[in-house]
C-alpha positions in Angstrom: 0.0 0.0 0.0 2.9 2.3 0.8 4.3 2.0 -2.7 0.8 2.7 -4.2 0.6 6.0 -2.3 4.1 7.1 -3.4 3.4 6.0 -7.0 0.2 8.1 -7.0 1.4 11.0 -5.0 0.6 13.3 -8.0 -3.1 12.9 -6.9 -2.2 15.2 -3.9 -1.8 18.0 -6.5 -4.4 16.9 -9.0 -7.4 16.4 -6.7 -7.8 20.0 -5.3 -7.0 21.3 -8.8 -9.7 19.2 -10.3 -12.1 20.6 -7.7 -11.1 24.1 -8.8 -11.7 23.2 -12.5 -15.0 21.5 -11.6 -16.3 24.6 -9.8 -15.3 27.0 -12.6 -16.7 24.8 -15.3 -19.9 23.3 -13.7 -20.9 24.3 -10.2 -20.7 28.1 -10.0 -24.4 28.3 -9.8 -24.7 25.5 -7.3 -23.3 26.9 -4.1 -23.5 23.9 -1.7 -22.1 21.6 -4.4 -19.1 23.9 -4.9 -18.3 23.6 -1.2 -18.6 19.8 -1.2 -16.4 19.6 -4.3 -13.6 21.5 -2.6 -13.9 19.5 0.5 -13.8 16.2 -1.5 -10.7 17.4 -3.4 -8.8 18.5 -0.4 -10.0 15.5 1.7 -8.8 13.1 -1.0 -5.4 14.9 -1.0 -5.2 14.6 2.8 -5.9 10.8 2.6 -3.1 10.3 0.0 -0.8 12.5 2.1 -1.4 10.3 5.1 -0.4 7.3 3.0 2.6 9.1 1.7 3.7 10.0 5.3 3.4 6.3 6.3 5.5 5.3 3.3 8.2 7.9 4.0 8.2 6.8 7.6 9.0 3.3 6.4 11.9 4.6 4.4 10.3 5.5 1.0 10.9 8.6 -1.0 10.3 10.0 -4.5 12.4 12.2 -6.6 10.8 12.3 -10.0 11.8 14.7 -12.8 10.7 14.9 -16.5 11.5 17.3 -19.3 9.3 20.3 -19.7 11.0 22.0 -22.6 14.5 22.3 -24.0 16.2 25.6 -24.9 19.5 24.9 -26.6 21.6 22.9 -24.1 19.4 24.0 -21.2 16.8 21.5 -20.0 13.9 22.7 -17.9 12.2 20.0 -15.8 9.2 19.5 -13.6 8.6 16.7 -11.2 7.9 15.7 -7.6 10.1 15.6 -4.5 8.9 13.6 -1.5 11.1 13.3 1.5 10.5 13.7 5.3 10.2 17.5 5.1 7.7 17.3 2.2 5.7 14.5 4.0 5.2 16.6 7.1 4.3 19.7 5.1 1.7 17.8 3.0 0.0 16.7 6.2 0.0 20.3 7.5 -1.3 21.9 4.3 -4.0 19.3 3.5 -5.0 18.7 7.1 -5.5 22.4 8.0 -7.0 23.2 4.6 -9.6 20.4 5.0 -10.7 21.6 8.4 -10.9 25.2 7.1 -13.0 24.1 4.1 -15.5 22.3 6.4 -15.6 25.3 8.8 -16.2 27.7 5.8 -19.5 26.0 5.0 -20.9 27.6 8.2 -19.0 30.8 8.1 -19.7 31.7 4.5 -23.3 30.5 4.5 -25.4 32.9 2.6 -22.5 34.8 1.0 -23.3 35.6 -2.7 -19.7 34.7 -3.6 -19.9 31.3 -2.0 -18.8 29.3 -5.1 -16.2 31.8 -6.1 -14.8 31.5 -2.6 -14.4 27.7 -2.7 -12.9 27.9 -6.2 -10.2 30.2 -5.0 -9.6 28.1 -1.8 -9.2 25.0 -4.0 -6.7 26.8 -6.2 -4.9 28.3 -3.1 -4.4 24.8 -1.7 -3.2 23.4 -5.0 -0.7 26.2 -5.3 0.8 25.6 -1.9 0.9 21.8 -2.5 2.7 22.4 -5.8 5.2 24.6 -4.0 5.8 21.9 -1.4 6.2 19.1 -3.9 8.6 21.0 -6.2 12.0 19.4 -6.8 13.6 22.5 -8.2 13.6 26.3 -8.0 11.9 26.7 -11.3 8.8 24.8 -10.3 8.8 26.3 -6.9 8.8 29.8 -8.3 5.9 29.1 -10.6 3.7 27.9 -7.6 5.2 30.6 -5.4 3.8 33.3 -7.6 0.5 31.4 -7.9 0.2 31.4 -4.1 0.7 35.2 -4.2 -2.1 35.5 -6.8 -4.5 33.4 -4.8 -3.8 35.4 -1.7 -4.6 38.5 -3.6 -7.9 37.1 -4.7 -8.9 35.9 -1.3 -7.7 38.8 0.8 -9.7 41.0 -1.6 -12.6 38.6 -1.8 -15.1 41.2 -0.6 -13.7 43.5 -3.3 -16.5 46.0 -3.1 -15.2 46.9 0.4 -12.5 49.6 -0.1 -10.4 48.3 2.8 -10.4 44.7 1.4 -9.3 45.9 -2.1 -6.6 48.1 -0.6 -5.3 45.2 1.6 -5.2 42.8 -1.3 -3.1 45.3 -3.3 -0.9 46.0 -0.4 -0.2 42.3 0.1 0.5 41.7 -3.6 2.8 44.7 -4.1 4.7 44.2 -0.8 5.4 40.5 -1.5 6.5 41.4 -5.0 9.4 43.3 -3.6 10.7 40.2 -1.8 9.9 38.0 -4.8 12.2 40.1 -7.0 15.1 39.2 -4.7 14.1 35.6 -4.8 14.1 35.6 -8.6 17.5 37.2 -8.8 18.8 34.7 -6.3 17.5 31.8 -8.3 19.0 33.1 -11.5 22.3 33.7 -9.8 22.4 30.1 -8.5 21.5 28.7 -11.9 24.1 30.8 -13.6 26.8 29.5 -11.4 25.7 25.9 -11.0 23.9 25.1 -14.3 20.8 23.6 -12.5 17.6 24.6 -10.8 17.5 21.3 -8.9 17.7 21.6 -5.1 19.8 18.5 -4.9 22.1 19.6 -7.8 22.7 23.0 -6.2 23.4 21.4 -2.9 26.0 19.0 -4.5 27.8 21.9 -6.1 27.9 23.8 -2.9 29.1 20.7 -1.0 32.0 20.5 -3.5 33.3 23.9 -2.3 33.7 25.2 -5.8 31.7 28.4 -5.3 33.1 31.4 -3.4 31.5 32.0 -0.1 30.6 35.6 -1.1 28.6 34.3 -4.0 26.8 31.8 -1.8 26.0 34.5 0.8 24.7 36.8 -1.9 22.5 34.1 -3.4 21.2 33.0 0.0 20.3 36.5 1.2 18.5 37.1 -2.1 16.6 33.9 -1.8 15.8 34.9 1.8 14.3 38.1 0.5 11.5 36.0 -1.0 10.9 34.4 2.4 10.9 37.8 4.1 8.0 38.9 1.8 5.9 35.8 1.9 6.5 35.0 5.6 6.0 38.7 6.6 9.4 39.3 8.2 10.7 42.7 9.0 10.7 45.1 7.1 8.1 43.5 4.7 5.7 42.4 7.5 3.3 45.3 7.1 1.0 43.5 4.6 -0.1 40.7 7.0 -2.2 42.6 9.6 -4.2 44.3 6.8 -4.8 40.9 5.2 -7.4 40.5 8.0 -9.9 42.2 5.6 -10.5 38.8 4.0 -12.9 36.2 5.4 -11.6 34.7 8.7 -11.2 31.2 7.2 -8.9 32.7 4.6 -6.9 34.3 7.4 -6.7 30.9 9.1 -5.4 29.2 5.9 -2.9 32.0 5.1 -1.6 32.3 8.6 -1.4 28.6 9.4 -0.6 26.4 6.4 -0.1 28.3 3.1 1.3 31.6 2.2 3.3 32.6 5.3 4.4 29.0 5.8 5.9 29.1 2.3 8.8 31.4 3.3 9.9 29.3 6.3 9.5 26.1 4.1 11.8 27.7 1.5 14.6 28.4 3.9 14.2 24.8 5.4 14.2 23.3 1.9 17.4 24.9 0.8 19.0 24.8 4.3 22.2 23.5 2.7 22.7 26.8 0.9 22.2 28.9 4.0 24.3 26.6 6.3 27.2 27.0 3.8 27.3 30.8 4.7 27.6 31.9 8.3 26.8 35.4 7.3 23.5 34.4 5.6 22.6 32.3 8.7 23.2 35.3 10.9 21.1 37.5 8.7 18.2 35.0 9.0 18.6 34.8 12.8 18.7 38.6 13.3 15.8 39.3 11.0 13.8 36.6 12.8 14.5 37.9 16.3 13.7 41.5 15.2 10.4 40.3 13.7 9.5 38.2 16.7 10.0 41.1 19.1 8.4 43.9 17.0 5.3 41.9 16.3 4.9 40.7 19.9 5.2 44.2 21.2 2.5 45.4 18.8 0.3 42.5 19.8 0.3 43.8 23.3 -1.9 46.8 22.5 -4.2 45.6 19.7 -7.9 45.4 20.4 -9.1 43.8 17.1 -9.1 40.1 17.9 -8.0 39.1 14.4 -5.1 41.6 14.5 -3.9 40.1 17.7 -3.8 36.8 15.9 -2.0 38.5 12.9 0.8 39.9 15.0 1.0 36.6 16.8 1.6 34.9 13.5 4.3 37.4 12.5 6.0 36.9 15.8 5.9 33.1 15.6 7.3 33.2 12.0 10.1 35.3 13.4 10.7 32.5 16.0 10.9 30.0 13.1 13.4 32.1 11.2 15.4 32.6 14.4 15.6 28.8 14.8 16.8 28.2 11.3 19.3 31.1 11.6 20.9 29.6 14.7 21.1 26.2 12.9 18.2 24.6 14.7 16.6 23.0 11.6 14.6 20.7 13.7 13.2 23.5 15.9 12.2 25.6 12.9 10.4 22.8 11.1 8.6 21.4 14.1 7.5 24.8 15.2 6.2 25.4 11.7 4.1 22.2 12.0 2.9 22.8 15.5 2.1 26.4 14.8 -0.1 25.5 11.8 -2.5 23.6 14.0 -2.8 26.0 17.0 -2.8 29.1 14.8 -5.6 27.7 12.6 -7.5 26.9 15.8 -7.0 30.4 17.1 -8.2 32.1 13.9 -11.2 29.8 13.4 -12.1 30.4 17.1 -11.8 34.1 16.5 -14.1 33.6 13.5 -16.6 31.9 15.7 -16.6 34.9 18.0 -17.1 37.3 15.1 -19.8 35.1 13.6 -21.7 35.2 16.9 -21.3 38.8 17.8 -20.9 40.6 14.5 -17.8 42.4 15.9 -14.1 41.8 16.1 -13.0 44.6 18.4 -12.6 43.3 22.0 -13.8 46.7 23.3 -17.3 45.7 22.1 -17.7 42.4 23.8 -16.8 40.4 26.9 -18.0 37.5 29.0 -18.7 35.3 26.0 -17.5 32.1 27.8 -21.0 31.5 29.3 -22.6 31.5 25.9 -19.8 29.9 23.8 -18.3 27.1 25.9 -16.9 25.1 23.0 -15.3 28.2 21.4 -13.9 29.3 24.7 -12.5 25.9 25.6 -10.9 25.2 22.3 -9.5 28.8 22.1 -8.0 28.2 25.5 -6.2 25.2 24.2 -4.9 27.2 21.3 -3.9 30.1 23.5 -1.9 27.9 25.9 -0.2 26.2 23.0 0.8 29.5 21.5 2.1 30.7 24.9 4.2 27.5 25.2 2.8 26.0 28.3 3.7 22.4 29.2 2.5 20.0 27.8 0.8 21.8 24.9 2.4 21.5 21.5 4.0 25.0 21.4 6.0 24.2 24.5 8.2 21.6 22.9 9.1 23.4 19.7 9.6 26.7 21.5 12.0 25.0 23.9 13.9 23.5 20.9 14.2 27.0 19.4 15.4 28.8 22.6 17.8 25.9 23.4 19.3 26.1 19.9 20.0 29.8 20.3 21.1 29.9 24.0 23.5 27.0 23.5 25.4 28.8 20.8 28.0 30.1 23.2 30.5 30.3 20.3 28.6 33.5 19.2 27.4 35.9 21.9 25.1 37.6 19.5 23.2 34.4 19.0 22.9 34.0 22.7 21.5 37.5 22.9 19.0 36.7 20.2 18.0 33.7 22.3 17.4 36.0 25.3 15.2 38.1 23.1 13.3 35.0 22.3 12.7 34.3 26.0 11.4 37.9 26.4 9.1 37.4 23.4 7.8 34.2 25.1 6.6 36.3 28.0 5.1 39.0 25.8 3.3 36.3 23.8 1.8 34.8 27.0 0.6 38.2 28.1 -1.2 39.3 24.9 -2.8 35.9 24.2 -4.1 35.7 27.8 -5.3 39.3 27.4 -7.2 38.3 24.3 -8.8 35.3 26.0 -9.7 37.0 29.3 -11.2 40.0 27.6 -13.3 37.9 25.3 -14.6 35.1 27.5 -14.5 36.4 31.1 -16.0 39.3 32.9 -19.5 40.8 32.6 -21.4 39.5 29.5 -21.5 42.2 26.9 -22.0 42.3 23.2 -22.8 44.8 20.5 -26.5 45.4 20.0 -27.9 44.2 17.8 -25.5 41.4 16.8 -25.0 41.7 13.1 -23.2 40.0 10.3 -19.8 38.4 10.6 -16.7 40.4 9.8 -17.4 40.7 6.1 -19.0 44.1 6.5 -21.3 43.6 3.5 -24.3 42.1 5.1 -23.8 38.5 4.0 -25.4 37.1 7.1 -28.6 37.9 8.9 -28.3 39.2 12.5 -28.5 36.5 15.1 -30.4 38.5 17.6 -28.6 37.0 20.6 -25.2 35.4 21.1 -25.0 31.7 21.0 -22.5 29.0 20.2 -21.6 28.5 16.5 -23.2 25.6 14.5 -21.6 22.2 14.6 -20.0 22.7 11.1 -17.8 25.3 12.8 -17.4 23.8 16.3 -16.4 20.3 15.1 -13.4 21.7 13.2 -12.4 23.6 16.4 -12.4 20.4 18.4 -10.5 18.6 15.6 -7.8 21.2 15.7 -7.6 21.3 19.4 -6.3 17.7 19.5 -3.1 18.3 17.5 -2.7 21.8 19.2 -2.5 19.8 22.5 -0.6 16.7 21.4 1.4 17.3 18.2 4.4 18.6 20.2 4.8 15.3 21.9 6.2 13.9 18.6 9.3 16.0 19.4 9.6 14.9 23.1 11.3 12.1 24.8 7.9 10.4 25.3 7.9 9.4 21.6 11.7 9.0 21.4 11.9 12.4 19.7 10.2 11.1 16.6 10.4 14.4 14.8 14.1 14.5 15.0 14.7 10.9 13.8 12.2 11.4 11.0 13.5 14.7 9.7 17.2 14.2 10.2 17.6 10.5 10.0 20.8 8.9 11.0 22.4 12.3 11.4 20.1 13.1 14.3 21.7 13.0 17.8 18.9 13.3 20.3 19.3 15.7 23.2 17.1 15.6 26.3 15.0 18.5 27.4 17.2 21.3 28.7 15.8 21.9 32.2 17.5 25.3 32.5 16.1 26.7 29.2 12.7 25.0 29.7 12.4 26.2 33.3 13.5 29.7 32.6 11.2 30.2 29.6 8.3 28.6 31.5 8.8 31.1 34.4 8.8 34.0 32.0 5.8 32.6 30.3 3.9 32.1 33.5 4.9 35.6 34.5 3.2 36.9 31.3 0.1 34.9 32.1 0.0 36.1 35.7 0.4 39.7 34.6 -2.5 39.4 32.2 -4.7 37.7 34.9 -3.9 40.3 37.4 -4.7 43.1 34.9 -7.8 41.9 33.1 -9.3 39.4 35.6 -8.5 40.6 39.1 -8.0 44.3 38.1 -5.1 44.6 40.5 -3.3 46.5 37.8 -5.2 49.3 35.9 -4.6 48.9 32.2 -5.7 52.6 31.5 -3.3 53.8 34.2 -0.4 51.9 32.7 -1.4 53.2 29.2 -1.4 56.8 30.5 2.0 56.2 32.3 3.6 54.9 29.1 1.5 56.9 26.6 4.5 57.5 24.3 5.3 53.9 24.1 1.6 53.0 23.7 1.3 55.5 20.9 4.3 54.0 19.0 2.9 50.5 19.4 -0.7 51.4 18.3 0.8 53.2 15.3 2.9 50.1 14.5 6.2 52.0 15.0 5.0 54.3 12.2 6.4 51.9 9.6 3.3 52.2 7.5 3.5 55.9 7.7 7.2 55.8 6.7 6.4 53.6 3.7 3.6 55.8 2.6 5.9 58.9 2.9 8.6 57.1 0.9 6.0 56.1 -1.7 4.5 59.6 -2.0 7.7 61.6 -1.7 10.4 59.3 -3.2 8.5 57.0 -5.6 5.7 59.3 -6.7 7.9 62.4 -6.3 10.7 60.8 -8.3 8.2 59.8 -10.9 7.0 63.4 -11.2 10.6 64.6 -11.6 11.2 62.0 -14.3 7.9 63.0 -16.0 9.0 66.7 -16.0 12.4 65.7 -17.4 10.7 63.6 -20.1 8.3 66.3 -21.0 10.6 69.3 -20.9 14.1 67.9 -21.7 13.6 64.7 -23.8 10.4 65.8 -25.5 11.7 69.4 -25.5 14.8 68.5 -27.5 12.9 66.4 -30.0 10.1 69.0 -30.3 12.6 71.8 -30.6 14.4 70.1 -33.4 11.1 69.5 -35.1 10.0 73.1 -34.7 13.4 74.4 -36.0 13.2 72.2 -39.1 9.6 73.2 -39.6 10.6 76.9 -39.3 13.5 76.4 -41.7 11.2 74.7 -44.2 8.7 77.5 -43.9 11.4 80.1 -44.6 12.8 78.2 -47.5 9.3 77.8 -48.9 9.2 81.6 -49.5 12.0 81.1 -52.1 9.9 78.6 -54.1 8.0 81.1 -56.3 7.8 79.1 -59.5 9.1 82.0 -61.6 12.1 81.3 -63.9 13.5 84.8 -63.7 13.7 84.6 -59.9 15.6 81.4 -60.1 17.9 82.9 -62.7 18.6 85.9 -60.4 19.4 83.6 -57.6 21.7 81.6 -59.8 23.5 84.8 -60.9 23.8 86.0 -57.3 25.4 82.6 -56.4 27.9 82.9 -59.2 28.9 86.4 -58.1 29.4 85.2 -54.5 31.6 82.3 -55.7 33.7 84.6 -57.9 34.1 87.1 -55.0 35.2 84.4 -52.6 37.6 82.9 -55.1 39.3 86.3 -55.8 39.6 87.2 -52.1 41.0 83.7 -51.3 43.7 84.1 -53.9 
């Protein structure tokens, strides 16, 4: 059976794509059928992925390439690459996507774009799976750009809403900046190795035939693509605005597709990065900066989805920090664990929005008494995000922090690890703040409860807050299980299965570092206690703290003014520079051309006066010319 799954692994890509084609061709007018078709396609891909994981666990693998087209001596190939990293990512992408599609049936019920939504979701899942299965940079880049296109379509799904249209354009343009670096990096590697294949490039680098400076340049350029897609500083600004799309879209983007693509890219070509200490340091520093900045902004956000968004950015920074300090295992396992608990958190937030018609925490509180399943599952996701033992986030967070703090050969990396510990405390505070403000305290909701966060009246008002329908709560329960247990795969309780599976014979298991785990747990519990003391017991006055640190609060609420800086640069530098070039084009370039034209035209008009058509005038002119020639000849002698 295992060989059958590997031999038919192409179905993982084909089934959701067939669902997309089926919706576009046949079921656009049959809303429910469109949803079922996407669920069937993604569900089939998930089942095949489970079989592939079992086969790879037993030692199987696939590296298939076939010619696409030939240009001179250059052969461009497509194919499939299935190894342990691919197998884990296939489960993450198809598993989370399947749960999101089921959940979407309840959340998007009544939306006029229902079929269009599921068509885009099927194509989005296909794009991410194609990226994961790619055996070379060329195929990866094709699906990489397709992921960007699908994110544009889904973030701007409610395109009649100006904020959604603006957010879609912002995401598309911002990520294009990083993608330009990725494209240049790919071409630089191809030019110097003669291949797009991941394995082929790794072999060339292992042969030590390329200068380290070239490897560093190429790695940093490739990392630019990851910075854009995975919302790393300074290109992270698009991700919070992406909340304008439907909440299930946010869950898929933040958990298993677009933002996961950048981390997956760095992990996939880890051999390139590990060959350059400078490139690794760049990845680690950018990851730590991203984790800290996003966590600090999450402390003050009141929009429940934006809290989740900044949490995603911060956790992606954690993953990059792990890869940058050489903890391949920590980065990949946190990517997998994060997918489950972050999807749970977003879908739980969607359940709150669906019930209340609001997403600003200032507008509701005390929902736990009315939404017990949502509150309970969100608590599981929150504790996993905070990294509380034994939830899944604890194990991978500890792996990351241990990887950084044990790098005593480089004090900077140890410092970055300490930043990671601080971020752990901040994470615990803001996620506890979100849960306590939403589910505890006096029951309060907007009146009347309206539509969900779409803002275009796609749902009828519910009249009173109640638990979401089973089609939304069952996915929450399903995601709560791996949010609680998936981290155990990296623990001593399972013989550190993740490590043995991902790194094979090269893996040397290390027991849990009690100093790192204990220290980070103390900091995390401190964050939880501070949130409890502030928002539950009211021992600390949040408004008083805000007034005391009004300057810091203003900076955080305004997102360090980075959006304002970028807008200023666009208006003053980009648009201002464009205006200057336009003036130069109109007055200098066109001025010269038009001036020459006007001069010739004037000359022609003047000469036209001599064209009288009278023979005697021409004879006089000829005689005058002869006289001039004679005079000049005489004087020259």
